[in-house]
C-alpha positions in Angstrom: 191.9 134.7 93.8 189.5 137.4 92.4 186.6 136.7 90.6 187.6 136.9 87.2 190.6 134.5 87.8 187.7 132.4 89.4 185.5 132.2 86.7 188.3 131.6 83.9 189.9 128.7 85.7 185.9 127.1 86.1 185.5 127.5 82.4 189.1 126.4 81.4 188.7 123.4 83.3 185.2 122.5 82.0 186.9 122.9 78.5 190.2 121.4 78.8 191.5 117.8 79.8 195.1 119.3 80.9 195.5 121.5 84.0 194.2 124.8 84.6 195.3 127.2 87.7 194.6 130.5 88.5 195.5 130.9 92.5 197.9 133.7 93.5 201.1 131.3 94.4 200.9 129.1 91.4 200.4 132.8 88.9 204.0 133.5 91.4 205.8 130.7 89.1 205.2 132.0 85.7 205.5 135.5 86.6 209.4 135.7 85.7 211.3 133.6 83.3 215.4 134.4 83.0 215.1 137.4 82.0 215.0 141.1 83.9 210.7 140.9 83.7 207.8 139.9 86.0 204.3 140.1 84.9 201.7 137.9 86.2 199.3 136.4 84.0 195.6 135.6 84.3 195.9 131.9 84.2 198.4 129.1 83.4 196.9 126.2 81.1 199.1 123.2 80.8 197.7 121.4 77.8 197.8 117.7 77.0 196.7 117.5 73.8 196.7 120.0 70.2 192.9 119.8 71.0 193.5 121.5 74.9 195.3 124.3 72.6 192.6 124.5 70.5 190.1 124.7 73.1 192.3 127.6 75.5 192.9 129.7 72.1 189.1 129.6 70.9 188.2 130.4 74.2 190.8 133.7 74.3 189.6 134.6 71.5 185.8 134.9 72.3 187.3 136.5 75.7 189.9 139.0 74.0 192.4 137.6 76.4 196.4 137.2 75.2 198.0 133.7 75.0 201.6 133.3 75.7 203.4 130.1 74.8 205.7 129.2 77.4 208.4 126.2 77.1 211.1 125.9 80.6 211.0 129.7 80.8 214.4 129.9 80.3 214.1 133.2 77.9 216.4 135.9 78.3 214.3 138.8 76.9 211.0 138.1 78.5 209.5 136.3 75.6 207.0 134.2 77.5 205.5 136.5 79.9 202.6 138.3 79.5 199.0 139.5 81.3 197.1 136.8 79.6 196.7 133.2 79.4 200.4 131.4 79.7 200.1 128.2 78.1 203.1 125.7 79.5 204.0 123.0 76.7 206.6 121.8 79.3 204.5 119.3 81.5 202.2 117.1 79.5 203.2 117.6 75.9 207.0 116.4 75.8 206.0 113.3 73.5 208.9 112.1 70.9 206.1 110.7 68.6 208.7 109.4 65.5 212.2 108.8 64.8 212.7 108.5 61.2 216.8 108.1 59.4 216.9 111.7 59.0 214.2 113.8 60.8 212.1 113.3 63.9 208.5 114.2 64.9 208.2 116.2 68.6 206.0 117.9 70.5 206.8 121.5 71.5 207.6 120.0 75.3 210.3 117.9 74.2 213.7 118.9 75.9 216.3 119.4 73.8 219.0 117.1 75.6 216.5 114.2 75.8 215.6 114.5 72.0 219.4 114.3 71.7 219.7 111.4 73.8 217.4 109.4 72.0 218.9 110.0 68.6 222.0 109.4 69.7 221.4 105.5 69.7 221.4 106.0 65.4 224.0 108.3 65.3 222.3 111.4 65.0 221.6 114.6 66.5 219.6 118.3 66.3 222.5 120.0 65.6 221.9 124.1 67.0 223.1 123.5 70.5 221.8 126.5 72.9 223.5 126.9 76.1 220.0 125.8 78.0 220.5 123.1 75.9 219.7 120.7 78.9 216.5 122.3 80.1 215.1 124.5 76.8 212.3 122.7 74.7 211.9 122.1 71.5 208.6 124.4 71.2 211.0 127.3 72.4 213.9 126.2 70.1 211.9 126.7 67.5 210.1 129.7 68.7 212.9 131.7 68.5 215.3 130.1 66.4 217.6 129.1 69.0 221.2 128.8 67.7 224.4 128.0 69.9 228.4 127.8 69.7 228.1 125.2 66.7 226.1 127.5 64.4 229.3 127.5 62.1 228.6 123.8 61.5 224.8 123.8 61.7 223.6 126.8 61.6 220.0 127.6 63.6 216.8 126.3 64.2 215.1 127.4 60.9 217.8 125.2 58.8 216.0 122.4 60.5 212.5 123.0 60.2 210.6 120.8 57.6 207.0 121.2 58.7 204.9 122.5 62.1 201.6 121.7 63.2 200.3 125.0 64.4 197.0 126.5 66.0 196.0 129.6 64.2 194.7 132.7 66.8 191.2 131.7 65.9 191.6 128.5 67.2 192.0 126.5 63.1 194.7 123.5 63.6 196.8 123.7 60.1 200.0 121.6 59.2 202.5 124.1 57.1 205.7 124.0 55.6 207.0 125.0 52.3 204.1 125.5 50.6 203.9 125.9 46.5 203.0 128.4 44.4 200.2 128.6 43.4 199.1 127.7 46.4 196.6 124.3 46.4 193.3 124.7 47.2 192.4 122.0 50.1 188.3 121.8 50.6 188.7 120.7 54.0 191.7 123.6 55.3 190.3 126.7 53.1 192.2 128.9 55.9 195.4 127.9 54.7 195.1 128.7 51.0 193.6 132.3 52.2 196.9 132.4 54.7 199.0 131.3 51.9 197.5 133.7 49.1 197.9 136.8 51.2 201.3 136.0 52.4 202.1 135.8 48.8 200.4 139.4 47.6 202.1 140.8 50.0 206.0 139.2 50.5 205.8 139.3 46.5 205.2 142.8 46.2 207.5 143.8 49.3 210.4 141.5 47.9 212.7 144.3 47.3 212.2 146.2 50.3 212.8 142.5 52.7 215.6 141.6 50.9 217.5 145.6 51.1 216.8 145.6 54.9 218.3 142.4 55.6 221.5 143.0 58.2 225.2 142.0 57.4 225.7 139.7 60.2 225.7 136.2 59.2 222.8 135.5 61.6 219.6 137.4 62.5 216.9 137.0 64.7 215.5 140.1 65.2 211.7 140.7 63.3 210.2 138.3 61.2 212.3 135.8 58.4 210.7 137.0 55.8 213.9 136.6 53.6 214.1 132.7 54.4 210.5 132.4 53.8 210.5 134.1 50.3 211.4 131.4 48.1 210.8 131.6 43.8 208.4 129.0 43.7 207.0 128.6 47.2 206.7 130.5 50.5 208.2 128.3 53.5 205.9 129.2 56.0 207.5 126.6 58.6 210.6 129.6 58.1 208.6 132.3 58.6 206.9 130.6 61.9 210.3 129.7 63.5 211.9 132.5 65.2 208.1 134.3 65.8 208.5 134.1 69.2 204.7 132.5 69.3 203.3 135.9 68.1 202.2 134.5 64.6 200.4 130.6 65.8 201.0 127.9 68.5 203.2 125.0 67.6 201.8 121.9 68.4 204.2 119.2 66.5 207.3 119.6 64.2 208.8 117.7 62.2 212.7 118.8 62.1 215.6 117.1 60.3 218.7 115.8 61.9 222.6 115.4 61.2 225.0 112.5 61.4 226.6 112.8 65.0 230.4 113.4 64.5 232.6 110.6 65.5 235.6 112.7 66.9 236.0 116.1 68.1 239.0 118.0 69.8 239.3 121.5 71.0 241.7 123.9 71.5 242.0 126.6 74.1 243.9 129.9 72.7 245.2 132.4 75.2 245.8 136.1 74.5 246.8 139.0 76.1 244.5 141.6 75.0 241.2 141.2 73.9 241.9 142.4 70.1 244.6 140.0 69.7 241.6 137.3 70.3 238.7 139.3 67.7 241.7 139.6 65.2 242.8 135.9 65.7 238.8 134.9 65.0 239.1 136.5 61.3 242.6 133.9 60.9 240.9 130.7 62.5 237.5 131.1 60.0 239.8 129.5 56.8 240.0 126.6 58.8 236.5 125.9 58.9 236.2 125.1 63.0 232.7 124.2 64.3 232.9 126.8 66.9 235.0 129.0 67.9 233.5 130.7 71.1 235.3 134.2 73.1 235.7 134.7 76.7 236.8 138.2 78.6 239.2 137.9 81.5 235.6 138.3 83.9 234.6 135.0 83.0 238.2 133.6 83.0 238.4 134.7 86.5 235.2 133.5 87.8 236.5 130.0 85.9 239.3 130.0 87.7 237.8 130.9 91.3 235.0 128.2 90.9 236.7 125.1 89.6 240.5 124.1 90.8 241.0 122.5 87.5 239.9 125.8 85.7 242.7 127.2 87.9 245.6 125.1 87.0 244.5 125.7 83.0 244.2 129.0 82.6 247.3 131.6 82.4 246.6 134.2 85.5 247.7 136.6 82.7 245.3 136.1 80.3 243.2 138.8 78.8 241.2 136.6 76.5 240.5 133.3 75.3 239.3 131.5 72.3 237.5 127.8 72.3 238.0 126.4 68.6 236.4 123.2 68.1 237.3 121.0 64.9 235.1 117.9 64.2 235.2 115.2 61.7 234.7 111.2 61.4 238.5 110.6 61.2 240.6 111.2 63.9 243.8 112.0 62.6 241.9 114.9 60.6 240.7 116.4 63.6 244.3 116.1 65.3 245.8 117.9 62.0 242.9 120.6 61.9 243.2 121.8 64.9 247.4 121.5 65.6 247.1 123.7 62.1 244.8 126.6 63.9 247.4 126.6 66.7 250.2 126.6 64.9 248.6 129.6 62.6 247.6 131.8 65.4 250.1 131.1 68.0 253.5 130.3 65.9 252.8 132.1 62.4 250.5 135.5 63.7 252.0 135.4 67.1 248.8 136.3 68.1 248.1 133.6 71.5 250.5 133.8 73.7 249.7 130.3 75.0 247.5 127.2 73.5 246.3 124.1 75.4 244.3 121.1 73.3 242.3 118.0 74.2 241.5 115.0 72.1 240.3 113.3 75.0 236.4 113.3 74.9 236.8 113.5 79.0 239.2 116.9 78.4 236.9 117.4 75.6 233.6 117.7 78.0 236.3 119.7 80.4 237.3 122.0 78.1 233.3 123.0 77.1 232.4 123.1 80.4 234.8 126.5 80.5 232.0 127.9 78.1 228.9 126.1 79.1 229.2 127.3 82.7 230.9 129.9 83.6 228.3 132.9 82.2 225.7 131.5 84.9 228.2 131.7 87.7 227.8 135.5 87.1 224.8 135.4 88.9 226.9 134.4 92.2 227.4 138.3 92.8 225.8 139.5 96.1 224.4 142.7 96.4 221.9 145.0 93.5 224.9 145.2 91.1 224.0 142.3 89.0 225.1 141.5 85.4 222.2 142.2 83.5 221.1 140.8 80.5 219.3 143.1 78.3 221.9 143.3 75.3 223.4 140.3 75.3 222.5 139.0 72.0 224.0 141.3 69.3 225.6 140.0 66.4 228.2 141.6 64.1 229.7 140.4 61.0 233.0 138.9 62.0 235.2 140.8 60.2 233.9 143.7 62.2 234.9 142.0 65.5 238.1 144.2 66.1 237.2 147.5 65.6 233.4 146.7 67.0 235.1 145.8 70.2 237.3 148.8 70.5 233.9 150.7 69.6 231.9 148.6 72.1 234.1 149.6 74.8 234.3 152.9 74.4 230.6 153.0 74.3 230.7 151.3 78.0 233.1 153.9 79.6 231.3 157.2 78.2 228.1 155.3 80.3 230.1 154.8 82.7 229.9 150.9 83.1 231.7 147.6 82.8 230.5 144.8 81.4 231.2 140.7 80.9 231.7 139.4 77.6 231.2 135.8 75.9 230.2 135.2 72.5 230.4 132.9 69.6 232.8 134.9 67.8 233.2 132.5 65.0 229.8 134.3 63.3 230.0 137.5 65.5 227.2 136.8 68.1 228.5 138.6 71.6 227.1 137.8 74.9 227.5 141.4 76.5 226.3 141.9 80.4 226.4 145.2 81.7 227.3 145.7 85.9 224.2 147.6 86.7 222.0 148.7 89.3 218.4 148.2 88.3 216.7 149.0 91.9 217.8 152.5 91.4 216.2 154.7 88.9 219.6 155.7 87.5 220.2 152.3 87.0 217.2 151.7 84.6 217.7 155.0 83.0 221.3 154.1 82.4 220.6 151.0 81.0 218.2 152.4 78.0 220.6 154.8 77.0 223.5 152.0 77.1 221.0 149.8 74.4 220.2 153.1 72.4 223.9 154.2 71.5 225.2 150.1 71.5 222.5 149.3 69.4 223.4 152.7 66.8 226.8 151.0 66.9 225.7 147.6 65.7 223.5 148.7 63.0 226.7 151.1 61.7 228.5 147.8 61.2 225.3 146.1 59.5 225.0 144.1 62.9 221.6 143.1 64.5 220.2 143.5 67.5 219.2 140.0 68.4 221.4 136.9 66.9 219.6 134.1 68.9 217.5 135.1 72.2 214.8 137.1 70.4 213.4 140.6 70.7 210.9 139.9 73.6 210.4 142.7 75.6 214.0 143.6 76.0 214.5 144.3 72.3 211.2 144.6 70.6 211.6 148.7 71.1 214.2 148.9 68.8 213.0 146.6 66.0 211.7 149.3 64.2 214.9 151.6 64.4 216.8 148.6 62.8 214.6 147.5 60.0 213.2 151.0 59.4 209.9 150.8 56.3 210.5 146.8 56.6 208.7 147.0 60.1 205.6 148.1 58.6 205.7 145.0 56.6 206.3 142.9 59.8 202.6 144.4 61.2 201.2 143.4 58.1 202.3 139.8 58.3 201.3 140.0 62.4 198.1 141.6 60.8 197.5 138.5 58.5 197.8 135.7 61.0 196.6 137.3 64.5 194.3 140.0 63.7 193.1 140.8 66.8 196.6 140.8 68.3 196.0 138.3 70.9 199.4 136.0 70.2 202.1 136.9 72.4 201.2 140.9 72.3 204.2 143.8 72.7 206.8 140.9 71.3 208.4 141.8 68.0 205.5 144.3 67.0 205.2 146.9 69.5 204.6 150.9 69.9 205.6 151.1 73.5 209.1 152.7 73.2 209.8 152.4 77.2 208.8 149.2 77.3 212.5 147.4 77.9 212.3 149.4 81.4 208.9 148.6 82.1 207.7 145.2 84.4 211.3 145.0 85.6 211.2 142.4 88.6 210.7 144.6 91.7 213.2 144.8 94.4 213.7 142.7 97.2 213.5 143.6 100.5 213.8 142.6 104.0 210.5 141.1 105.8 209.0 142.9 108.3 209.0 140.9 111.6 207.1 141.5 114.4 207.7 145.2 115.6 208.7 146.1 119.3 206.2 147.4 121.2 204.8 150.7 120.7 206.3 150.6 116.8 204.3 150.2 113.9 205.2 147.7 110.8 206.7 149.6 107.9 203.5 149.6 105.1 206.2 149.0 102.3 207.6 146.0 103.6 205.8 142.6 103.8 204.5 141.6 106.9 206.5 137.9 107.7 208.1 136.9 110.5 211.1 134.3 110.0 211.8 131.2 111.4 215.1 130.7 110.9 218.4 132.6 111.5 219.3 134.7 108.6 222.0 137.2 109.4 222.4 140.5 107.8 221.0 140.6 104.3 221.6 136.8 103.8 218.1 136.0 103.1 217.7 139.1 100.5 220.7 138.0 98.7 219.9 133.9 98.6 216.4 134.6 96.7 217.5 137.8 94.6 220.7 135.1 93.4 218.6 133.2 91.5 218.1 134.6 88.1 215.0 132.3 87.1 217.9 130.5 84.7 216.3 127.2 84.8 219.3 125.1 85.1 217.9 123.3 87.6 214.9 121.7 85.4 217.8 119.8 84.1 217.4 115.9 83.4 220.9 116.0 82.3 222.5 112.7 83.8 225.8 114.6 84.6 223.4 116.3 87.0 221.3 115.8 89.7 219.1 118.0 90.6 216.5 117.9 91.1 215.2 114.1 91.7 211.4 115.2 92.4 211.3 117.6 89.2 213.0 114.5 87.4 210.7 112.3 88.6 207.4 114.7 87.8 208.7 117.1 85.4 206.3 120.7 86.2 207.5 124.2 87.4 206.1 123.6 90.4 208.7 120.9 91.2 211.7 123.1 90.1 214.1 124.5 92.5 213.8 128.1 90.6 209.7 127.8 91.6 210.8 127.8 95.3 212.8 130.9 95.0 209.9 132.6 93.1 207.8 131.9 95.6 210.0 133.4 98.2 210.7 136.3 95.8 206.7 136.8 96.0 206.4 137.0 99.3 209.4 139.9 100.5 208.2 141.7 97.5 205.0 141.8 98.3 203.2 140.2 95.7 202.2 137.5 98.0 200.5 138.3 100.5 202.2 138.0 104.2 199.6 134.9 105.1 200.1 132.9 101.8 203.3 131.3 103.1 200.8 129.5 105.7 198.0 128.3 103.0 198.2 124.8 101.4 199.0 126.2 98.0 202.5 127.5 99.4 202.9 124.3 101.5 202.0 122.2 97.9 205.2 123.5 96.5 207.1 123.5 99.7 207.0 120.0 100.0 208.0 119.1 96.8 211.3 120.1 98.1 213.0 117.1 99.9 216.0 119.1 100.7 218.6 116.7 99.4 220.6 119.8 98.5 221.7 118.7 95.0 220.1 122.4 93.7 222.5 124.0 96.2 225.5 122.1 94.9 224.8 122.5 91.2 222.7 125.6 90.7 225.4 127.9 88.7 224.8 130.7 91.4 224.7 129.1 94.3 221.3 129.2 95.7 220.4 127.7 98.7 217.5 126.6 98.0 216.9 123.9 101.0 217.2 126.4 103.5 214.5 128.5 101.7 211.8 126.1 101.7 212.7 125.1 105.7 211.8 128.6 105.9 208.5 128.0 104.1 207.7 125.0 105.9 208.3 126.2 109.4 206.2 128.7 108.7 203.6 126.4 108.5 204.2 124.8 110.7 204.2 127.3 113.4 200.5 128.3 112.1 199.3 124.9 111.4 201.2 122.5 113.5 202.0 118.7 111.5 199.0 116.5 110.3 199.4 113.3 112.0 201.5 111.3 109.3 203.7 114.0 109.3 204.6 114.0 113.3 205.0 110.0 113.1 207.4 110.8 110.4 208.7 113.5 111.7 209.7 111.4 115.0 210.6 108.2 113.0 213.4 108.2 116.2 211.0 107.7 118.5 209.0 105.2 116.2 211.8 103.1 116.0 212.8 103.2 119.8 209.4 102.0 120.6 210.1 99.0 117.9 213.6 98.2 119.2 211.9 97.5 122.5 209.3 95.6 120.9 211.2 94.1 118.3 210.0 90.5 119.0 206.3 91.8 118.3 207.0 94.3 115.6 209.3 92.6 113.1 206.2 89.9 112.5 204.4 92.8 111.7 206.7 94.6 108.8 205.8 91.4 106.8 202.2 91.6 107.4 199.6 92.5 104.7 196.9 93.6 107.5 199.5 95.8 109.5 201.0 97.2 106.3 197.4 98.1 105.0 197.1 99.8 108.8 200.0 101.7 108.7 199.1 103.1 105.4 195.5 104.5 107.2 196.7 105.4 110.3 199.8 107.0 109.1 200.5 107.0 105.8 203.1 105.0 105.2 202.9 103.2 101.8 201.9 99.4 102.4 204.4 98.6 99.5 207.6 100.1 101.0 209.9 97.4 102.7 210.4 98.9 105.9 213.7 98.0 107.9 213.4 95.3 110.5 214.4 96.6 114.4 217.0 95.6 116.2 216.2 93.9 119.6 219.3 95.9 121.5 220.3 99.3 120.1 223.9 100.3 119.5 223.6 102.5 122.4 222.4 99.8 124.5 225.7 98.3 122.8 228.0 100.7 124.0 227.1 100.9 127.3 228.0 97.5 127.6 231.1 98.2 126.1 232.1 101.2 128.1 232.1 103.0 125.0 230.0 105.6 126.7 233.1 106.8 128.6 235.6 109.6 127.6 238.4 107.6 126.3 241.8 108.4 128.1 244.2 106.9 125.3 246.6 109.1 124.1 246.3 109.8 119.8 243.7 110.3 117.5 240.2 110.1 119.1 236.3 110.6 117.7 233.1 110.9 119.0 230.5 108.9 117.1 227.5 110.4 116.4 225.0 107.6 116.4 221.9 108.0 113.9 218.3 106.6 113.8 219.2 103.7 111.9 222.6 102.5 113.1 220.6 102.4 116.8 217.7 100.9 115.8 217.8 99.0 113.0 221.7 98.0 112.2 223.7 98.3 115.3 225.8 96.0 113.6 226.9 99.3 111.4 227.9 101.3 114.5 230.2 98.1 115.5 231.9 98.0 112.3 232.9 101.5 112.7 234.1 101.1 115.9 236.1 97.9 114.6 237.4 99.7 111.9 238.6 102.9 113.9 240.3 100.8 116.6 242.3 99.1 114.1 243.4 101.9 112.9 243.9 103.1 116.1 241.8 105.7 116.5 239.7 106.1 120.0 235.9 106.0 120.0 233.8 107.8 122.1 230.0 107.4 121.8 228.1 109.9 124.6 225.5 108.8 126.0 223.3 111.9 126.2 223.5 112.6 122.2 220.4 112.8 120.7 219.0 111.7 117.4 220.4 114.3 114.5 216.9 115.6 113.8 216.6 115.7 110.1 213.3 114.4 110.0 211.9 117.4 111.9 214.3 119.5 109.7 212.4 117.9 106.3 209.1 118.3 107.5 209.8 122.2 108.8 209.4 121.6 112.2 211.9 123.8 113.1 211.4 124.3 117.0 211.4 121.1 117.9 214.5 120.7 115.7 216.3 123.7 117.5 216.0 122.3 120.6 217.7 118.8 119.6 220.4 120.9 117.5 221.2 123.3 121.0 221.0 120.2 123.0 223.7 118.5 120.4 225.7 121.6 119.7 226.4 121.7 123.5 227.7 118.7 124.2 229.3 117.9 121.2 231.3 121.5 121.4 232.9 120.5 124.6 233.8 117.3 123.2 235.7 119.3 120.5 237.3 121.4 123.1 238.5 118.2 125.0 240.2 117.1 121.3 237.7 115.0 119.8 236.5 115.4 116.2 232.8 114.1 115.5 232.0 111.6 112.8 228.8 110.0 111.8 228.0 107.0 110.1 225.2 108.6 108.3 225.2 111.2 105.6 222.5 112.7 106.8 223.1 113.6 110.3 226.5 114.3 108.8 224.9 117.1 107.0 223.5 118.3 110.0 226.0 118.8 111.9 227.8 120.4 109.1 225.0 122.8 107.7 221.8 122.2 109.3 222.4 123.2 113.0 224.0 126.7 111.5 220.6 127.5 110.2 218.7 126.8 112.8 220.8 128.4 115.8 222.6 132.1 116.1 225.5 129.9 118.0 229.1 130.0 117.6 229.3 126.7 119.0 227.3 125.3 115.7 230.1 126.8 113.7 232.4 124.9 115.8 230.8 121.9 115.2 230.3 122.5 111.8 234.0 122.7 111.2 235.2 119.7 113.5 232.8 117.0 111.9 232.8 114.5 109.2 231.0 111.8 107.7 233.3 108.6 108.5 234.1 107.4 105.3 235.2 111.0 104.5 237.2 110.8 108.0 239.1 107.7 106.8 239.8 108.5 103.4 241.7 111.7 104.8 243.4 109.1 106.6 244.5 106.8 103.7 245.7 110.4 101.9 247.8 111.0 104.9 249.3 107.6 105.2 247.7 106.3 108.5 244.8 103.4 107.2 246.2 100.7 107.8 245.9 98.5 104.5 245.8 94.8 105.8 242.6 93.8 103.8 241.9 90.0 103.0 241.0 89.6 99.3 237.2 89.8 98.5 236.2 88.6 95.1 233.1 90.1 94.1 231.6 92.8 92.2 229.7 95.4 93.7 227.6 98.5 92.6 228.1 101.2 94.7 225.6 104.8 94.7 226.8 107.9 95.9 224.0 109.5 98.8 222.8 112.6 97.7 223.4 114.3 101.3 227.1 112.8 100.7 227.3 114.3 97.8 225.8 118.0 99.4 228.9 117.3 101.9 231.5 118.5 98.8 234.0 115.8 100.0 233.9 113.7 96.6 233.3 109.8 97.0 235.3 108.5 100.1 232.9 105.3 100.7 234.2 104.3 96.9 237.4 105.3 96.8 237.7 102.9 100.3 236.1 100.0 98.8 238.5 100.6 95.9 241.3 99.9 98.3 240.2 96.1 99.2 242.2 93.6 96.9 239.7 91.8 94.4 236.5 94.1 95.2 235.1 95.4 92.2 233.1 98.1 92.1 231.2 99.6 89.8 229.6 103.1 90.2 226.0 103.4 89.6 226.1 107.1 88.9 222.3 107.1 88.3 221.6 110.3 90.4 219.1 110.5 93.4 217.9 107.0 94.8 214.5 108.6 95.2 213.9 107.8 98.9 214.7 111.2 100.1 214.7 110.5 104.0 211.3 109.7 105.1 209.7 111.1 101.8 209.6 108.0 99.8 207.8 106.3 103.1 204.9 108.2 102.9 202.0 107.2 100.3 201.3 110.3 98.8 205.4 110.2 97.6 205.6 106.2 97.0 205.5 106.1 93.5 207.1 109.2 92.4 209.9 107.7 94.7 210.1 105.0 92.8 210.3 107.0 89.8 213.2 109.0 91.0 214.9 105.8 91.6 214.4 104.0 88.8 217.6 104.4 86.9 219.3 103.2 90.1 217.4 100.2 90.6 217.5 99.2 86.8 221.5 99.4 87.2 222.0 97.4 90.4 220.0 94.5 89.1 222.6 93.9 86.5 224.2 90.5 86.5 227.4 91.1 87.4 226.4 92.8 90.3 226.2 90.7 93.5 225.3 93.4 96.4 225.0 97.4 96.3 226.8 99.6 98.8 226.2 103.0 100.0 226.5 105.2 103.2 222.7 106.3 103.1 220.0 104.3 105.1 217.1 105.7 103.1 219.1 104.4 100.2 219.8 101.4 100.9 215.7 100.8 101.4 215.6 102.1 98.4 218.0 99.8 96.4 216.6 96.5 98.7 213.1 97.9 97.5 212.6 96.3 94.0 216.4 94.2 93.7 217.1 90.7 95.8 220.3 91.9 96.5 221.6 93.3 100.1 223.3 96.8 100.0 225.8 97.1 102.8 227.3 100.5 104.3 231.2 100.7 102.9 232.2 100.4 106.8 230.7 96.7 106.7 232.9 95.8 104.2 235.8 97.3 105.7 235.4 95.4 108.7 234.7 91.9 106.9 238.4 92.6 104.7 240.1 94.0 107.9 238.6 90.1 109.4 237.1 91.9 112.0 233.2 91.0 111.7 233.5 87.3 110.0 229.6 87.0 110.7 229.1 89.0 107.5 230.3 86.4 105.5 227.3 85.0 105.5 226.2 87.3 103.3 229.6 88.5 101.9 231.1 85.4 100.9 227.9 83.8 99.2 227.3 86.6 97.0 230.7 86.5 96.1 230.8 83.0 94.8 
């Protein structure tokens, strides 16, 4: 940290209650957003209140430091990036202050999806629905005047803004709304009267020019909304500030109108053999007053078919374009009839669409919408330097111009030898065009600039706008003056009234740099320089960083580059799991995106190579608990767990493990000792003094309920039963890969597995030389120790596979090691062989059932269980095999507790430092398990079991145990199950 940043950090920490960071590692997280750009700020401020914002603004004004407001950082135009102080409102200022009959008062950091979840209780919602609804904050929604697919029904954010509490550039706090004229003088707020009077004089004087220079498109986000602000007897300052991108004032609270939530929705998918036919169909559909009408081109449809089997069945292979049309209403029959009329008119009467699908069931409606909402992000799954680039992705034209405009646009693209993907809200003329360009090459950058200029001229020729909903930011500000001509000078005067010293997000909306769009582009990612051979030198242009994992070819660079910063991993939506730590403590550092940004910094040289071994880097890397949910759910499939294993391994290679980490990483050794001393160890688990001492010595949270040690390990039992000898039986045979929990804490689980498999004529072999999976070592980054275990296990497991065995594990984490982690650690074909021939036990049994080979002679079991799907089971992408098996048992009622991660995350939840975060992350699950109708819980994961039993006086059992009991193979479980089933 240089002297200036250190001084700013110290100064602001003395002025604010919120957080202030200015270290290199933390600033790397805020140097990018979802755009093409990278600008490192001087410092990041995370205010807790309006008072903090006022203090930061006054300090910045005194020091002449620019200010940049930031929400979730999901903007596509670089709106929140800048070289000054970034104010991140998303961490602390996220309160829903009050909900009234038709309005709501919120702070700027409230996430739109969370707001609508709360409003749903009253049958209301905030109408505008940007694509980032699950992550975007209300401050950003208002600051860029966000819209979305449902603009036809709800319009943009500006329509719903009633008043804003803002901090002006001099630190003045004002409440601004639709202000009557003449302005009322309030002695307490003289600045307000002066502000309104200056605006009145300017806007009235230029009213003719203001109205003359508005685009003909149905919506416009470029420039300042002077026409909407200028009323006959008032100035709606709130509407003027909406869409101003933080260049005129900083929003600290807002009052927003809400609307009734529609009771019924219906969606039709209309398929076309030509894009032109789809664009003509839009004009035929609009008279039916749809609530949404979205357009997708062939590339998006192909991606959808590739990435989702259900879409492969849904979308005809010869479709060149699709229109998604929605009808809403409070009468189901009316919605159905309206939708049918649209389909009949477009397909039968006009012969434009060749096929159609309709959905009225809410699950199917949501599936159809998923097609529109998730396809564009999957463009980032592309590997290599050519990417789908957002810079002309926000044009809007009058809908009646669409048929000819799309043809002319294709000609412009061809002239520049560029192809592009097209998605849009065609009903209101909004088009999201993403050309495929290589911005790591000078030619690609030049082509970007020329293409934008030519395409925007085409947009202007039909009365369109360069920005319909995403804002001007860095990518479009150079073209604002070309769009508005002399009105641009009025914009500059408005900026001067609000921000005379140009400190609020300078360079956005108002800017004189014609090359701004191509400056501050993200630097290219290069391979790290490893330790060079003797006699050679390291290329000074390559960052000197020694890799700890096996990264074949350009896999590392491709993995890092695949994170475009979209921010989807910041979601707290109930239908996703990523990221449990971010959900428990929403902060940018906890997001998976932050980890990719750190690795990008290393590979581009923006962070020094030794940053990877520093404490600041480790602090963020440790927020990854290797649950793999971001890897599974990221639209681009970025392997963040692997990146963070690389980062943690670098720190361990340099500094080793602290004592607490060493103990938890070697939990198998601890459990082995505990099991050997079970008569002494088990009483200590319930001793307050022993738990207190364990926290002080080993860092294990004294409040955490720990599992009892078994007096005899499963491996001991297996040897006694001669299971450690290879089977000579014919037929299917498996090798049981025993995990620490089943071995030393719950050997009855291993017994249940053996009993169930043998009941189904599957022979079981327990290799006597196998070792525990090593997942705790992997979680803390001790890769050398983990690699030794992996190499040992892979050798003996691969030999068994060659002898006809299939490998199974009852612990999902152990199964994930076999399927994924070992291959990351070893450059070894045997590791791939093991990955391809191993399964989690329930997944293996479910496959047996689907092939008709699983015995179904279960006895009825009258009880209700709550089933939780573990994260590592989900990461294996095998569905819900444990839950499915339980549903085969007659009389057993299974409630799916789909409440996300349990929060335990292996050994993470054992640590004192993580205990409260772990409980917060698992709170929804535990509350669900407390339901009176549930007698017990069930899950495959031992760590999840500990969490589920932490605060709930109900047992949680592995599905295999319940199956064994229902088969009549383990009557000793009747003490638990029979009693609970009464």
